[in-house]
C-alpha positions as CSV (number, residue, x, y, z in Angstrom):
1,X,-3.4,-11.0,-38.7
2,X,-0.3,-13.1,-38.8
3,X,1.0,-11.7,-35.5
4,X,-1.1,-11.4,-32.4
5,X,-0.4,-9.5,-29.3
6,X,-0.6,-11.0,-25.8
7,X,1.0,-10.7,-22.4
8,X,4.0,-13.1,-22.2
9,X,7.8,-13.0,-22.3
10,X,7.3,-12.1,-26.0
11,X,5.2,-9.2,-27.2
12,X,3.9,-11.3,-30.2
13,X,2.6,-14.8,-30.6
14,X,2.2,-17.0,-33.7
15,X,-0.3,-19.8,-33.1
16,X,-1.4,-22.8,-35.1
17,X,0.7,-22.1,-38.2
18,X,2.2,-24.6,-40.6
19,X,5.8,-23.6,-41.4
20,X,6.9,-24.7,-44.9
21,X,10.5,-25.0,-46.0
22,X,11.3,-24.9,-49.7
23,X,13.9,-27.1,-51.5
24,X,16.0,-26.3,-54.5
25,X,14.8,-23.6,-56.9
26,X,15.5,-19.9,-57.6
27,X,18.8,-19.4,-55.9
28,X,20.1,-15.8,-56.2
29,X,23.3,-13.9,-55.5
30,X,22.7,-12.1,-52.2
31,X,20.2,-14.6,-50.9
32,X,19.8,-14.6,-47.2
33,X,21.4,-11.2,-46.6
34,X,18.4,-10.1,-44.5
35,X,19.1,-12.9,-42.0
36,X,22.9,-13.1,-42.2
37,X,24.6,-12.1,-38.9
38,X,21.8,-9.9,-37.8
39,X,21.5,-11.5,-34.3
40,X,23.2,-14.2,-32.2
41,X,20.8,-16.9,-33.4
42,X,21.3,-16.1,-37.1
43,X,25.1,-16.0,-36.8
44,X,25.0,-19.4,-35.2
45,X,23.2,-20.8,-38.2
46,X,25.7,-19.4,-40.7
47,X,28.6,-20.5,-38.6
48,X,27.3,-24.0,-38.2
49,X,26.5,-24.4,-41.9
50,X,30.1,-23.4,-42.8
51,X,31.7,-25.5,-40.1
52,X,30.0,-28.7,-40.9
53,X,29.9,-28.4,-44.6
54,X,33.4,-27.1,-45.1
55,X,32.0,-24.4,-47.4
56,X,32.1,-20.6,-46.7
57,X,28.3,-20.3,-46.9
58,X,28.3,-16.5,-46.3
59,X,30.6,-16.0,-49.3
60,X,28.7,-18.5,-51.4
61,X,25.4,-16.7,-50.9
62,X,26.8,-13.2,-51.0
63,X,29.1,-13.6,-54.1
64,X,28.2,-16.9,-55.8
65,X,29.1,-17.1,-58.6
66,X,25.8,-18.4,-60.0
67,X,27.6,-21.3,-61.7
68,X,28.6,-22.5,-58.2
69,X,25.4,-21.5,-56.3
70,X,23.2,-23.4,-58.7
71,X,25.2,-26.7,-58.3
72,X,23.2,-29.2,-56.2
73,X,25.8,-29.6,-53.4
74,X,26.0,-25.9,-52.9
75,X,22.3,-24.9,-53.6
76,X,20.8,-27.3,-51.1
77,X,23.2,-26.1,-48.4
78,X,22.5,-22.4,-49.2
79,X,18.7,-22.8,-49.3
80,X,18.8,-24.8,-46.0
81,X,21.0,-22.1,-44.3
82,X,18.8,-19.3,-45.4
83,X,15.5,-21.0,-44.4
84,X,16.8,-22.0,-41.0
85,X,18.2,-18.5,-40.4
86,X,14.8,-17.0,-41.2
87,X,13.1,-19.4,-38.8
88,X,15.6,-18.6,-36.0
89,X,15.2,-14.9,-36.6
90,X,11.5,-15.3,-36.2
91,X,11.9,-17.5,-33.1
92,X,14.1,-14.9,-31.4
93,X,11.3,-12.3,-31.7
94,X,8.0,-14.0,-31.2
95,X,6.5,-16.9,-29.3
96,X,5.5,-19.8,-31.6
97,X,2.7,-22.0,-30.3
98,X,1.4,-25.3,-31.6
99,X,3.4,-25.2,-34.8
100,X,3.3,-27.8,-37.6
101,X,6.2,-28.4,-40.1
102,X,6.8,-29.6,-43.6
103,X,9.5,-29.2,-46.2
104,X,9.5,-29.8,-49.9
105,X,12.3,-32.2,-51.0
106,X,15.5,-30.8,-49.6
107,X,13.4,-28.5,-47.4
108,X,12.4,-31.5,-45.4
109,X,15.7,-31.4,-43.6
110,X,15.1,-27.9,-42.4
111,X,11.6,-28.9,-41.3
112,X,12.9,-31.8,-39.3
113,X,15.3,-29.4,-37.6
114,X,12.5,-26.9,-36.8
115,X,10.4,-29.8,-35.4
116,X,13.2,-30.9,-33.1
117,X,14.3,-34.1,-34.9
118,X,17.7,-32.7,-35.7
119,X,20.0,-30.4,-33.7
120,X,21.8,-27.8,-35.8
121,X,25.1,-29.8,-36.4
122,X,23.1,-32.9,-37.3
123,X,21.0,-30.8,-39.8
124,X,24.1,-29.5,-41.6
125,X,25.9,-32.9,-41.6
126,X,22.8,-34.5,-43.0
127,X,22.0,-32.0,-45.8
128,X,25.7,-31.9,-46.8
129,X,25.7,-35.7,-47.1
130,X,22.5,-35.6,-49.2
131,X,23.6,-32.8,-51.5
132,X,27.0,-34.3,-52.2
133,X,25.5,-37.7,-53.0
134,X,22.9,-36.3,-55.3
135,X,25.4,-34.3,-57.2
136,X,27.6,-37.3,-57.5
137,X,24.6,-39.3,-58.9
138,X,23.8,-36.4,-61.3
139,X,27.3,-36.4,-62.7
140,X,27.1,-40.1,-63.3
141,X,23.9,-40.0,-65.3
142,X,22.3,-37.7,-67.9
143,X,19.2,-36.8,-66.0
144,X,16.4,-34.2,-66.6
145,X,13.2,-33.0,-65.0
146,X,10.2,-31.3,-66.5
147,X,7.2,-29.6,-64.9
148,X,3.9,-30.6,-66.5
149,X,1.1,-28.1,-65.9
150,X,-2.6,-28.6,-65.7
151,X,-2.6,-32.3,-65.0
152,X,-3.3,-34.6,-62.1
153,X,-1.1,-37.5,-61.0
154,X,-3.5,-40.3,-62.1
155,X,-3.8,-38.9,-65.6
156,X,-0.1,-38.5,-66.0
157,X,0.6,-41.9,-64.6
158,X,-1.9,-43.4,-67.1
159,X,0.0,-41.7,-69.9
160,X,3.3,-43.1,-68.7
161,X,1.8,-46.6,-68.4
162,X,0.2,-46.5,-71.8
163,X,3.4,-45.3,-73.5
164,X,5.5,-48.0,-71.9
165,X,7.7,-45.4,-70.3
166,X,6.8,-45.9,-66.6
167,X,9.9,-48.0,-65.9
168,X,12.2,-45.3,-67.2
169,X,10.4,-42.1,-66.4
170,X,8.8,-41.3,-63.0
171,X,6.6,-38.7,-61.4
172,X,9.1,-37.1,-59.2
173,X,6.8,-34.5,-57.7
174,X,3.0,-34.6,-57.2
175,X,2.9,-30.9,-56.3
176,X,-0.8,-30.1,-56.6
177,X,-3.9,-31.1,-58.5
178,X,-2.6,-29.2,-61.5
179,X,1.2,-29.6,-61.4
180,X,3.4,-32.7,-61.7
181,X,7.1,-33.2,-62.4
182,X,8.7,-35.9,-64.5
183,X,12.2,-37.3,-63.9
184,X,14.5,-39.7,-65.7
185,X,17.3,-39.9,-68.3
186,X,17.2,-36.9,-70.6
187,X,16.3,-38.9,-73.7
188,X,13.5,-40.8,-72.0
189,X,12.0,-37.7,-70.4
190,X,12.2,-35.8,-73.7
191,X,10.4,-38.5,-75.5
192,X,7.6,-38.6,-72.8
193,X,7.4,-34.8,-72.8
194,X,6.6,-34.9,-76.5
195,X,3.8,-37.3,-75.8
196,X,2.5,-35.0,-73.0
197,X,2.6,-32.0,-75.3
198,X,0.6,-33.8,-77.9
199,X,-2.0,-34.2,-75.2
200,X,-2.2,-30.5,-74.9
201,X,-0.3,-29.9,-71.7
202,X,2.2,-27.2,-71.1
203,X,5.7,-28.2,-69.9
204,X,8.7,-26.4,-68.4
205,X,12.2,-27.8,-68.2
206,X,13.7,-27.4,-64.7
207,X,17.2,-25.9,-64.4
208,X,18.7,-29.0,-62.7
209,X,21.5,-31.4,-63.8
210,X,20.0,-34.5,-62.3
211,X,16.9,-36.7,-62.1
212,X,15.8,-36.2,-58.5
213,X,13.4,-38.6,-57.0
214,X,14.0,-41.3,-59.7
215,X,15.7,-44.6,-60.1
216,X,18.9,-42.8,-61.2
217,X,19.4,-41.8,-57.5
218,X,19.2,-45.5,-56.3
219,X,23.0,-46.0,-55.8
220,X,23.0,-43.2,-53.2
221,X,20.2,-44.7,-51.0
222,X,22.4,-47.1,-49.0
223,X,25.1,-44.5,-48.6
224,X,22.7,-41.9,-47.3
225,X,21.2,-44.5,-44.9
226,X,24.7,-45.2,-43.5
227,X,25.4,-41.4,-43.1
228,X,22.1,-40.7,-41.4
229,X,22.3,-43.7,-39.1
230,X,25.6,-42.3,-37.7
231,X,23.8,-39.1,-36.7
232,X,21.8,-38.1,-33.6
233,X,18.3,-38.2,-35.0
234,X,15.6,-37.7,-32.3
235,X,11.8,-38.0,-32.0
236,X,10.4,-34.7,-33.2
237,X,9.0,-32.4,-30.5
238,X,6.4,-31.0,-32.9
239,X,4.4,-32.5,-35.8
240,X,6.3,-32.9,-39.0
241,X,4.9,-34.2,-42.3
242,X,7.2,-36.2,-44.5
243,X,7.3,-36.3,-48.3
244,X,7.5,-40.1,-48.7
245,X,4.5,-40.9,-46.5
246,X,2.5,-37.6,-46.7
247,X,1.8,-37.9,-43.0
248,X,3.2,-37.0,-39.6
249,X,6.1,-39.3,-38.6
250,X,7.5,-39.6,-35.1
251,X,9.5,-42.9,-35.1
252,X,13.2,-42.2,-35.7
253,X,13.8,-45.3,-37.8
254,X,10.9,-44.4,-40.0
255,X,12.1,-40.9,-40.4
256,X,15.5,-42.1,-41.5
257,X,14.1,-44.6,-43.9
258,X,11.7,-42.0,-45.4
259,X,14.7,-39.7,-46.0
260,X,16.5,-42.5,-47.8
261,X,13.6,-43.7,-49.9
262,X,12.8,-40.1,-50.7
263,X,15.8,-40.0,-53.1
264,X,14.1,-42.4,-55.5
265,X,10.4,-41.9,-54.8
266,X,7.7,-39.2,-55.4
267,X,7.4,-36.1,-53.4
268,X,3.8,-36.4,-52.2
269,X,3.2,-32.7,-51.7
270,X,-0.4,-32.6,-52.9
271,X,-1.4,-35.4,-50.5
272,X,0.5,-33.7,-47.7
273,X,-1.4,-30.4,-48.3
274,X,-4.7,-32.3,-48.7
275,X,-4.2,-33.9,-45.3
276,X,-3.3,-30.6,-43.6
277,X,-6.4,-28.9,-45.1
278,X,-8.6,-31.8,-44.1
279,X,-7.4,-31.4,-40.6
280,X,-8.3,-27.7,-40.5
281,X,-4.9,-26.1,-41.2
282,X,-5.5,-22.5,-42.5
283,X,-2.4,-20.6,-41.7
284,X,0.8,-21.3,-43.7
285,X,4.1,-19.4,-43.4
286,X,6.9,-20.1,-45.8
287,X,10.5,-19.8,-44.6
288,X,11.8,-18.2,-47.7
289,X,11.9,-14.7,-49.2
290,X,9.4,-15.7,-51.9
291,X,6.0,-17.4,-52.0
292,X,6.8,-20.6,-53.8
293,X,5.1,-23.3,-51.8
294,X,2.4,-21.1,-50.4
295,X,1.6,-19.7,-53.9
296,X,1.3,-23.2,-55.2
297,X,-1.0,-24.0,-52.3
298,X,-3.3,-21.0,-52.7
299,X,-3.4,-21.2,-56.5
300,X,-4.3,-24.8,-56.9
301,X,-6.9,-25.5,-54.2
302,X,-10.5,-24.5,-54.1
303,X,-10.1,-23.2,-50.5
304,X,-7.1,-21.1,-51.5
305,X,-8.9,-17.8,-51.0
306,X,-9.7,-18.8,-47.4
307,X,-6.1,-19.5,-46.5
308,X,-3.7,-17.2,-44.7
309,X,-0.4,-17.6,-46.5
310,X,2.7,-15.6,-45.9
311,X,6.5,-15.6,-46.3
312,X,9.4,-14.1,-44.4
313,X,9.1,-10.7,-46.0
314,X,5.5,-10.3,-44.8
315,X,6.5,-10.2,-41.1
316,X,10.2,-9.6,-41.0
317,X,9.5,-6.0,-40.0
318,X,7.8,-7.3,-36.9
319,X,11.1,-8.8,-35.7
320,X,13.3,-7.0,-33.3
321,X,15.4,-4.3,-35.0
322,X,18.8,-5.5,-36.1
323,X,21.9,-4.1,-37.7
324,X,23.1,-6.3,-40.6
325,X,26.8,-6.9,-40.6
326,X,27.0,-9.7,-43.2
């Protein structure tokens, strides 16, 4: 059972769960409606997101249009707002004991907030700076990203090295033992994808306008560093795994440098999940309306059938009744 009853100030307790926060991907008109202004805590999230980004995030998520919602600077903001509102909605209604946190790419910022490294204004200042810089870099280059299915990182890296493309095309995401993502200029990535397809692997082009986690983001690194160093980043209260190191980080300077280096380097999600599983983590809750990260986890690991994976919809009915006004 995801929820367990006990005697405390809360009727329900969630213990020893890993909370996962998704990054960009699958935005939709109406996203977050179930956690928009349904309680004081959720209202605070939407207010803070709008105040510190200068964007009416309620209107953005409710009405779009999709051409706006899918843009990097708006999508990262929207996804972060929705994920954090879901987490706050949960935290209003249940006691959360011994949590662990991790976020995929942009989701790492929400995970750092939930772990206590950011307060809410710092979160939205930070994700706004990141999203704006990444969109600027995307507009300055012709980048593309492709998912490669059924392949491990060492095999794909060997193909990159043997083709001579490794200096121009990078593995942006090591998502699982059977899913990688390539990133670079559109022409270079397309050429490499043709090579990958000749090897018998399936590929899917991602609907993004930039080459995330590649050398094309390099000009943004010092600017993001300057922005983050001006913010009040704190030592996390709870364990949080970071994408760049694939391990728990506590030192504030290391956290900031990881966030900066993360723009150009691989999301080490497979290694992060491997480490968690090796440490006995069995319960995973995704702070999104869909199972994206948890589906990937359960689908690609031998122990998947033994894992307890869930998303917001699985336990939202367990929260205190609310009257949506958004």
